[in-house]
C-alpha positions as CSV (number, residue, x, y, z in Angstrom):
1,M,28.2,2.2,40.7
2,T,27.3,-1.4,41.5
3,Q,24.5,0.0,43.5
4,T,23.4,2.2,40.6
5,R,23.4,-1.1,38.3
6,D,21.5,-3.1,40.8
7,R,18.7,-0.3,41.0
8,S,18.1,-0.2,37.2
9,V,18.3,-4.2,37.0
10,H,15.4,-4.5,39.4
11,A,13.6,-1.5,38.3
12,A,13.2,-2.5,34.6
13,P,10.9,-5.6,35.3
14,S,8.8,-3.5,37.4
15,F,7.7,-1.3,34.6
16,F,4.1,-2.4,33.9
17,G,4.1,-1.2,30.0
18,P,5.2,-4.6,28.8
19,W,2.0,-6.4,30.6
20,V,-0.3,-3.7,28.7
21,V,1.5,-4.8,25.2
22,R,0.6,-8.2,25.9
23,A,-3.0,-7.4,27.0
24,T,-3.5,-5.6,23.7
25,F,-1.8,-8.4,22.0
26,V,-4.5,-10.7,23.2
27,M,-7.5,-8.4,22.6
28,A,-6.2,-7.8,19.1
29,M,-6.1,-11.3,18.6
30,F,-9.8,-11.7,19.7
31,G,-10.7,-8.6,18.0
32,W,-9.3,-9.2,14.6
33,G,-10.0,-13.3,14.8
34,V,-13.4,-12.9,15.5
35,G,-14.6,-9.7,13.9
36,F,-12.1,-8.8,10.8
37,Y,-11.5,-12.5,9.9
38,G,-14.3,-14.3,11.0
39,P,-16.9,-13.0,8.6
40,S,-15.4,-14.9,5.4
41,I,-15.9,-18.2,7.2
42,F,-19.3,-17.0,8.3
43,L,-20.4,-16.2,4.9
44,Q,-19.6,-19.6,3.3
45,T,-21.1,-21.3,6.5
46,V,-24.3,-19.1,6.2
47,V,-24.7,-19.7,2.3
48,E,-24.2,-23.3,2.8
49,R,-26.9,-23.7,5.4
50,T,-29.3,-21.4,4.2
51,G,-29.1,-21.6,0.5
52,W,-29.5,-17.5,0.3
53,S,-27.5,-15.8,-2.6
54,L,-24.0,-15.0,-2.2
55,T,-24.8,-11.2,-3.0
56,L,-27.2,-11.2,0.3
57,V,-24.9,-12.7,2.7
58,S,-21.9,-10.7,1.3
59,T,-23.9,-7.4,2.0
60,A,-24.6,-8.7,5.5
61,V,-20.7,-8.7,5.6
62,T,-20.8,-5.3,4.3
63,V,-23.2,-3.9,7.1
64,H,-20.8,-5.3,9.8
65,Y,-17.8,-3.5,8.5
66,L,-19.7,-0.5,7.8
67,F,-21.6,-0.1,11.3
68,G,-18.2,-0.9,12.8
69,A,-16.8,1.9,10.9
70,I,-19.4,4.6,12.4
71,V,-18.9,3.0,15.8
72,V,-15.1,3.6,15.6
73,T,-16.0,7.4,15.3
74,R,-17.4,7.4,19.1
75,L,-14.9,5.2,20.6
76,P,-12.7,8.3,21.8
77,F,-15.7,9.4,23.5
78,L,-16.6,6.3,24.8
79,H,-12.6,5.7,26.2
80,R,-12.7,9.1,27.8
81,R,-16.2,8.1,29.6
82,F,-15.9,4.3,30.4
83,G,-12.3,3.4,30.0
84,V,-10.4,0.9,27.4
85,G,-11.2,-2.0,29.1
86,P,-14.9,-1.5,30.2
87,T,-15.6,-0.6,26.4
88,A,-13.8,-4.0,25.0
89,V,-15.7,-6.1,27.7
90,V,-19.1,-4.7,26.2
91,G,-17.6,-5.0,23.0
92,A,-16.9,-8.6,23.8
93,L,-20.4,-9.4,24.8
94,A,-21.8,-7.7,21.7
95,T,-19.5,-9.4,19.3
96,A,-20.5,-13.0,21.1
97,V,-24.3,-12.0,20.6
98,G,-23.6,-11.0,17.1
99,V,-22.0,-14.0,16.0
100,L,-24.6,-16.1,18.0
101,G,-27.0,-14.3,15.7
102,W,-25.0,-15.1,12.1
103,A,-25.4,-18.8,13.3
104,A,-29.1,-19.1,14.2
105,A,-30.5,-16.4,11.5
106,S,-33.3,-18.2,9.9
107,A,-34.4,-14.9,8.1
108,P,-32.2,-12.2,6.4
109,L,-33.6,-9.5,8.7
110,Q,-32.1,-11.4,11.6
111,L,-28.8,-11.8,9.6
112,F,-28.8,-7.9,9.1
113,G,-29.5,-7.5,12.6
114,A,-26.6,-9.7,13.7
115,A,-24.3,-8.2,11.3
116,F,-25.3,-4.7,12.9
117,I,-24.2,-6.2,16.5
118,S,-21.3,-8.0,15.8
119,G,-20.3,-5.0,13.7
120,A,-20.6,-2.6,16.6
121,G,-18.9,-5.3,19.1
122,W,-15.6,-5.9,17.7
123,V,-14.3,-2.7,16.8
124,T,-14.1,-1.9,20.5
125,M,-11.1,-4.5,20.5
126,G,-9.6,-3.1,17.4
127,A,-7.2,-0.6,16.0
128,V,-8.6,2.2,18.2
129,A,-8.6,0.5,21.5
130,V,-4.8,-1.0,20.8
131,N,-3.8,2.7,20.4
132,A,-5.6,3.9,22.9
133,A,-4.7,1.3,25.7
134,I,-0.9,1.8,24.8
135,A,-0.5,5.3,24.8
136,P,-0.4,6.7,28.3
137,W,2.3,3.8,28.7
138,Y,5.0,4.6,25.8
139,E,5.9,7.9,23.7
140,R,9.5,7.3,23.0
141,D,9.1,3.6,22.4
142,R,5.5,3.6,21.2
143,P,6.0,2.3,17.4
144,L,8.1,-0.9,18.7
145,A,5.0,-1.3,21.3
146,L,2.5,-0.9,18.8
147,A,4.2,-3.3,16.3
148,K,4.2,-6.1,18.9
149,A,0.4,-5.5,19.9
150,Y,-0.5,-5.3,16.2
151,N,0.8,-8.5,15.7
152,G,-2.2,-10.2,18.0
153,A,-4.0,-9.0,14.6
154,S,-1.9,-11.5,12.4
155,I,-1.9,-14.2,15.1
156,G,-6.0,-13.6,15.1
157,G,-6.1,-14.8,11.8
158,V,-3.5,-17.6,11.9
159,V,-5.5,-19.0,14.9
160,F,-8.9,-18.1,14.2
161,M,-9.7,-18.8,10.6
162,P,-8.5,-22.6,10.9
163,L,-10.0,-23.1,14.6
164,W,-13.6,-21.5,13.2
165,V,-13.7,-24.4,10.4
166,L,-12.3,-26.9,12.9
167,L,-15.3,-26.0,15.7
168,I,-17.9,-25.5,13.0
169,A,-17.2,-28.7,11.4
170,Q,-17.1,-30.6,14.9
171,W,-19.9,-29.0,16.8
172,G,-22.1,-26.8,14.6
173,F,-21.8,-23.1,13.9
174,S,-24.2,-22.0,17.1
175,N,-22.0,-24.3,19.5
176,A,-18.7,-22.8,17.9
177,A,-20.1,-19.3,18.3
178,A,-21.3,-19.9,22.0
179,M,-17.9,-21.6,22.9
180,V,-15.8,-18.8,21.3
181,G,-17.9,-15.9,22.8
182,V,-17.6,-17.3,26.7
183,V,-14.0,-17.9,26.2
184,M,-13.4,-14.3,24.5
185,I,-15.5,-12.5,27.3
186,A,-14.0,-14.1,29.9
187,V,-10.7,-13.0,28.9
188,M,-11.3,-9.7,28.3
189,V,-13.0,-9.3,31.9
190,G,-9.5,-10.7,32.9
191,L,-7.7,-8.3,31.0
192,E,-9.7,-5.1,32.1
193,R,-9.2,-6.3,35.9
194,G,-5.6,-7.4,35.7
195,V,-4.1,-4.8,33.2
196,F,-6.4,-2.2,31.4
197,A,-7.9,-0.9,35.0
198,K,-4.2,0.0,36.0
199,T,-2.4,3.3,34.4
200,P,0.9,4.7,35.1
201,A,-0.3,7.5,37.7
202,C,-1.9,5.1,40.0
203,L,1.5,3.0,39.8
204,G,3.3,6.1,40.0
205,Q,5.4,5.2,36.8
206,R,6.1,7.3,33.8
207,A,5.8,6.3,30.2
208,D,8.4,4.0,28.8
209,G,9.7,3.4,32.2
210,D,11.4,6.6,32.8
211,A,12.4,7.4,36.1
212,P,10.1,10.3,37.5
213,V,12.7,13.1,37.2
214,S,13.5,12.0,33.9
215,D,12.3,14.1,30.9
216,L,14.5,13.4,28.5
217,A,14.9,14.6,24.7
218,R,11.4,13.5,22.9
219,T,11.3,12.2,19.5
220,S,11.4,15.6,17.2
221,G,8.7,16.7,15.5
222,S,8.2,17.1,11.8
223,T,9.2,20.5,10.2
224,Q,6.6,20.3,7.8
225,T,3.9,23.1,7.6
226,V,0.6,22.6,9.7
227,L,-2.7,22.2,7.7
228,P,-5.6,23.5,9.4
229,G,-9.2,22.9,7.9
230,R,-9.7,22.7,4.4
231,L,-5.7,22.9,3.6
232,L,-5.3,19.6,4.4
233,W,-7.8,18.4,2.1
234,Q,-6.1,20.4,-0.7
235,D,-2.8,18.4,0.0
236,R,-1.6,16.2,-2.6
237,R,0.1,14.2,0.0
238,F,-2.8,13.8,2.1
239,V,-5.4,13.0,-0.8
240,T,-3.1,10.6,-2.3
241,L,-2.5,8.7,0.9
242,A,-5.9,8.3,1.6
243,L,-6.9,7.1,-1.7
244,G,-3.9,4.8,-1.6
245,M,-5.2,3.5,1.8
246,A,-8.5,3.3,0.8
247,A,-8.4,1.4,-2.2
248,G,-5.8,-1.2,-0.8
249,L,-8.1,-2.0,2.0
250,F,-11.1,-2.0,-0.8
251,A,-9.4,-4.6,-2.8
252,Q,-8.0,-6.6,0.3
253,I,-11.1,-7.0,2.4
254,G,-12.9,-7.9,-0.9
255,M,-10.6,-10.6,-1.5
256,L,-10.1,-11.7,2.0
257,A,-14.1,-12.2,2.3
258,H,-14.5,-14.2,-0.4
259,L,-11.0,-16.4,-0.7
260,F,-12.3,-19.0,1.5
261,L,-15.3,-19.5,0.0
262,M,-13.6,-20.0,-3.5
263,L,-10.5,-22.2,-2.3
264,V,-12.9,-25.1,-0.6
265,P,-13.9,-26.7,-3.9
266,A,-10.1,-27.1,-4.6
267,L,-8.6,-27.4,-1.4
268,G,-11.5,-28.8,0.8
269,T,-13.0,-27.1,3.7
270,H,-10.1,-27.9,6.3
271,A,-7.2,-26.9,3.9
272,A,-8.8,-23.8,3.0
273,G,-9.0,-22.9,6.6
274,L,-5.6,-23.5,7.0
275,A,-4.6,-21.6,3.6
276,M,-6.5,-18.4,5.2
277,G,-4.6,-19.0,8.4
278,F,-1.4,-19.3,6.1
279,A,-1.8,-15.9,4.2
280,T,-2.0,-14.0,7.6
281,L,1.2,-15.7,9.1
282,C,2.8,-14.6,5.8
283,A,1.4,-11.1,6.8
284,M,3.6,-11.1,10.0
285,G,6.7,-12.2,7.7
286,G,5.8,-9.5,5.3
287,R,5.7,-7.0,8.2
288,F,9.2,-8.0,9.4
289,V,10.3,-7.1,5.6
290,V,8.9,-4.0,5.5
291,A,10.6,-3.1,8.9
292,G,14.0,-4.1,7.8
293,A,13.6,-1.7,4.5
294,L,12.4,1.3,6.7
295,R,15.4,0.8,9.2
296,S,17.7,0.7,6.1
297,G,16.4,4.1,5.0
298,G,13.7,3.1,2.4
299,Q,11.2,5.8,1.3
300,R,8.0,4.9,3.1
301,R,5.9,5.6,0.1
302,T,8.2,3.4,-2.2
303,V,8.2,0.5,0.3
304,A,4.5,0.5,0.4
305,A,3.9,0.7,-3.7
306,L,6.4,-2.2,-3.6
307,S,4.3,-4.1,-0.8
308,Y,1.5,-3.8,-3.1
309,G,3.1,-4.6,-6.0
310,V,4.0,-8.1,-4.5
311,Q,0.0,-8.6,-3.3
312,L,-1.0,-7.8,-6.8
313,I,1.7,-10.4,-8.3
314,G,-0.2,-13.0,-6.1
315,S,-3.3,-11.9,-7.5
316,M,-2.5,-12.4,-10.8
317,L,-1.2,-15.8,-9.9
318,L,-4.6,-16.7,-8.6
319,L,-6.4,-15.3,-11.7
320,L,-4.0,-17.6,-13.8
321,A,-4.0,-20.8,-11.7
322,G,-6.1,-23.7,-12.4
323,E,-8.2,-25.7,-9.8
324,Q,-5.8,-28.3,-9.5
325,Q,-2.7,-26.2,-9.4
326,I,-2.2,-26.1,-5.9
327,G,1.5,-25.0,-6.0
328,L,0.5,-21.9,-8.1
329,I,-2.6,-21.4,-5.8
330,L,-0.4,-21.3,-2.4
331,L,2.2,-19.4,-4.1
332,G,-0.9,-16.7,-4.9
333,I,-1.9,-16.9,-1.5
334,A,1.7,-16.4,0.4
335,L,2.4,-13.3,-1.9
336,Y,-0.8,-11.9,-1.4
337,G,-0.8,-12.3,2.2
338,S,2.4,-10.9,2.9
339,G,0.8,-7.4,2.5
340,I,-2.3,-7.9,4.7
341,G,-0.5,-6.4,7.6
342,N,1.4,-3.5,5.9
343,A,-2.3,-2.1,4.2
344,T,-3.2,-0.7,7.7
345,S,0.6,-0.1,9.3
346,L,2.2,1.8,6.4
347,P,0.0,4.7,5.7
348,P,0.3,6.0,9.1
349,L,4.3,5.4,9.4
350,I,4.1,7.6,5.7
351,A,2.0,10.5,7.9
352,Q,4.2,10.4,10.7
353,V,7.4,11.7,8.2
354,E,5.1,13.7,5.6
355,F,3.0,15.9,8.1
356,A,3.8,18.3,11.0
357,S,3.6,16.5,14.3
358,K,0.2,18.5,15.4
359,D,-1.5,17.4,12.2
360,V,-0.4,13.6,12.6
361,P,-3.2,12.5,14.7
362,R,-5.9,13.7,12.5
363,V,-4.5,12.7,9.4
364,V,-4.4,9.1,10.7
365,A,-7.9,9.2,12.1
366,L,-9.1,10.6,9.0
367,I,-7.2,8.2,6.6
368,V,-8.6,5.0,8.9
369,A,-12.0,6.5,9.2
370,M,-12.1,6.6,5.3
371,G,-10.1,3.3,4.8
372,Q,-12.8,1.7,7.0
373,A,-16.0,3.2,5.5
374,T,-14.5,2.3,1.8
375,Y,-13.4,-1.4,2.6
376,A,-16.9,-2.0,4.3
377,F,-18.5,-1.8,0.6
378,A,-16.0,-4.3,-0.8
379,P,-17.7,-7.6,0.1
380,A,-20.9,-7.0,-1.3
381,V,-19.5,-5.2,-4.8
382,F,-17.1,-8.4,-5.1
383,G,-19.6,-10.5,-4.0
384,L,-21.4,-9.0,-7.2
385,L,-19.1,-10.0,-9.3
386,L,-19.0,-13.5,-8.0
387,S,-22.4,-13.8,-8.5
388,A,-22.1,-12.2,-12.3
389,T,-20.5,-15.7,-13.5
390,T,-22.7,-18.5,-14.5
391,V,-20.8,-20.8,-12.5
392,P,-23.3,-22.0,-9.5
393,M,-20.1,-22.0,-7.1
394,P,-17.3,-19.8,-8.2
395,Q,-14.0,-21.4,-7.5
396,I,-10.4,-20.9,-8.4
397,G,-9.8,-21.7,-11.9
398,S,-13.3,-21.7,-12.8
399,G,-16.0,-18.2,-12.3
400,T,-13.4,-16.0,-10.6
401,S,-11.4,-14.3,-13.5
402,L,-13.6,-11.2,-13.2
403,F,-13.3,-10.9,-9.4
404,F,-9.1,-11.1,-9.9
405,A,-8.9,-9.0,-12.5
406,A,-10.8,-6.3,-10.4
407,V,-8.5,-6.9,-7.5
408,V,-5.5,-6.6,-9.8
409,V,-7.2,-3.4,-11.2
410,V,-7.9,-1.7,-7.6
411,Q,-4.2,-2.6,-6.4
412,G,-2.7,-1.2,-9.3
413,F,-4.6,1.9,-8.4
414,A,-3.6,1.9,-5.1
415,I,0.3,2.1,-6.0
416,V,-0.2,4.7,-8.5
417,C,-1.7,6.7,-5.6
418,F,1.3,6.2,-3.2
419,L,3.8,6.8,-6.1
420,A,1.9,10.1,-6.8
421,G,2.0,11.6,-3.5
422,R,6.1,11.2,-3.5
423,S,8.0,14.3,-2.8
424,R,9.0,16.2,-6.1
425,G,12.0,17.7,-4.7
C-alpha cells in the first residue's frame, strides 16, 4: 500500500502536461498582448504621430484582424506540416516585423502592409495554437487545462496595454516595438525547444498523466443528433449561437479598438493604459464568476446572456458618463471588462452541451471563424461612427454618444440571439 502511494506521488510530478499549460499561457500572453490588445494602443499612437484620419488607421486595424482570420483557417494544415512550436516562432517573427512596420510607416500603403504582416503573425500564438498544443496532453482534464492557458490572454491585456504605453512614452514606438519583438521571439524559441517539441509519445506518457494500462471511462458524449452538411446551418441552436458570438465580439472589438483613444483626454495617457489593463483584469474575475455559475448548474445560454447584460450596463454607464466623472467611467470599464473573456470562452462551452460529440469540433471551428471574420470589420465601422462627430478628438462625455449607443444595440442583439436558441422543452 505504501509502495503504491509512494509510486503515485513520484509519478504525478513527472507528467509533462502542466509544463505545456504553462507554456501555452505564456504564448497566449504574447499573442493577445501584442496582436489582440496592442492595436488599440497602436491606433492612438499612429493617429497622433502622423495626423492621419481615425477612419484610415481604424481600417488598418480591421485589415490586421481580418487577414489574421484568414490565416487561422490554414493553421491546422501548418500545425500538421510543421508543428505548433515552429509555426508560432515564425508567427512571432512576423508579428515583430509587422509591429515595427506600424511604428515606422510614413505612408498609408506602408501601414496596411504592416497590418497584413502583424495580422498573419499573432494568430499563430492565439486560440487555435493554444488548443492544438494542449490537445495531445489532455482529454479528460482538457477544460481545466484550457481555462488555465486562456488566462494568459487576459494577463496579456493586463501586462501589455500599460506596458506599451510606458515603453512608447519612454523610448518611442519604434524602439518599443523592437524591444518587445526581440523578447517575444526569444521566448517563443525557448518554448519551442523546451516544451512544444516534446510529445506524449516521445516521453512515454498518456493524456492526463494516466498510466499506460489505464483506459478509464472517457467523458460521455452528447446524445444529440448528428447534423451533417447543410443540416447544421438549418439548426436554430447553431444559427443563434453563431450570430450571438459574432455580434458580441463585433461590439467588443469595436469598443476595445477605440476605448484607449477616448480615455486619454479624461485620464491621461498613462492612466488610460492602466484603465485598459484594469478592464482585462476584470475579465479574469468575470471568467471565475461564470465558472462558478456553470458548476452550480446554470443554463449556459442564460449565463452568456447575463454576462453580455453586465457588459451592456457598463456600456450604458460610459454613454452617460461625463469627462470629469472618473468613478462612473471606471465602473463602466469594470462592468464591460468583466465579460471580455466570456465572449470567447462561453460559446464553445454552449456547443459542447447542445451538439453531438462528432459535431462539436466543426461547430466550434465555424463559430470562431465567423466571429473573427465579423469582428475584423468592427474597428473600421466604429471608427466611422466616431468620425461622424464634429468633435476633433472624441472623448468620454463628448462626441461618443453614437459610438456607445451602437455598442449597446449590438450587445442587445447578441443577448436576444443567445436566449432565442434555448431549448423549448
